[in-house]
matplotlib code that plots the C-alpha trace (Angstrom):
import matplotlib.pyplot as plt

x = [-1.2, -0.2, 2.2, 5.3, 4.5, 3.9, 7.3, 8.9, 7.2, 8.2, 11.7, 11.9, 10.3, 12.3, 15.7, 15.5, 16.5, 13.6, 14.4, 14.3, 11.1, 9.5, 10.7, 9.2, 5.9, 5.6, 6.4, 3.6, 1.1, 2.0, 1.8, -1.7, -2.9, -1.6, -3.2, -6.6, -6.4, -6.4, -9.5, -7.5, -7.3, -4.4, -4.9, -2.6, -3.6, -4.3, -4.3, -7.0, -7.9, -7.8, -10.2, -12.6, -16.3, -18.7, -21.3, -24.4, -25.8, -28.2, -30.3, -29.2, -30.2, -28.3, -28.5, -28.6, -31.2, -33.0, -32.8, -32.6, -29.5, -28.1, -24.9, -23.0, -21.8, -18.2, -15.6, -14.5, -11.6, -12.5, -10.5, -11.9, -10.0, -8.8, -9.8, -6.6, -6.6, -10.2, -9.4, -6.4, -8.4, -11.2, -8.9]
y = [1.4, 2.9, 1.5, 3.1, 1.8, -1.7, -1.6, -0.6, -3.4, -6.0, -4.7, -5.0, -8.5, -10.0, -8.2, -6.9, -3.4, -1.1, -1.0, -4.8, -4.9, -2.4, -4.5, -7.7, -5.9, -4.5, -8.0, -9.5, -6.9, -7.2, -11.0, -10.9, -8.3, -10.4, -13.5, -11.8, -10.3, -13.9, -14.6, -17.1, -17.0, -16.7, -18.9, -18.4, -21.1, -19.7, -16.1, -15.9, -16.0, -13.3, -13.9, -12.2, -12.2, -11.2, -8.5, -8.6, -5.4, -3.7, -0.7, 2.1, 5.7, 8.9, 10.4, 14.0, 13.8, 10.6, 9.5, 5.7, 4.6, 1.2, 0.1, -2.1, -5.6, -5.8, -8.0, -7.1, -8.3, -10.0, -11.0, -13.8, -14.1, -17.6, -19.4, -18.7, -15.0, -14.6, -16.3, -14.1, -10.9, -12.1, -12.9]
z = [7.1, 3.8, 1.2, 2.7, 6.2, 4.7, 3.0, 6.3, 8.1, 5.5, 5.6, 9.4, 9.5, 6.6, 7.3, 3.7, 2.7, 2.2, -1.5, -1.7, 0.3, -2.1, -5.1, -3.5, -2.8, -6.3, -7.7, -5.6, -6.6, -10.3, -10.1, -8.5, -11.1, -14.0, -12.7, -12.2, -15.7, -17.0, -14.8, -12.7, -8.9, -6.5, -3.4, -0.4, 2.1, 5.5, 4.2, 1.5, -2.1, -4.8, -7.6, -10.1, -10.2, -12.9, -12.2, -14.3, -15.9, -13.5, -13.0, -10.8, -10.0, -10.4, -6.8, -8.1, -10.8, -9.6, -13.2, -13.7, -15.4, -16.6, -15.0, -17.4, -16.6, -15.3, -13.8, -10.3, -8.2, -4.9, -1.8, 0.4, 3.7, 4.7, 7.9, 9.8, 8.8, 10.0, 13.3, 13.9, 13.2, 15.5, 18.5]

ax = plt.figure().add_subplot(projection="3d")
ax.plot(x, y, z, "-o")
ax.set_aspect("equal")
plt.show()
């Protein structure tokens, strides 16, 4: 499912216009992004949790030259599915 298909699905399920569904989806995404930028988490009970994790600096290898490189430390966004979401997917 791509973004346009998701907007259509939200529109059909919520009885919103496609334009309103798109505005709602964009607002949700922006809210999650802003919260993660502050290194806080978004917890949606039953669905899952969006949070950030710190990755330490590590060594890697350039696949072309086989040269060893240093991959710098970074902060990455993570989604952890909730119990009810996992159960629904595994039906």
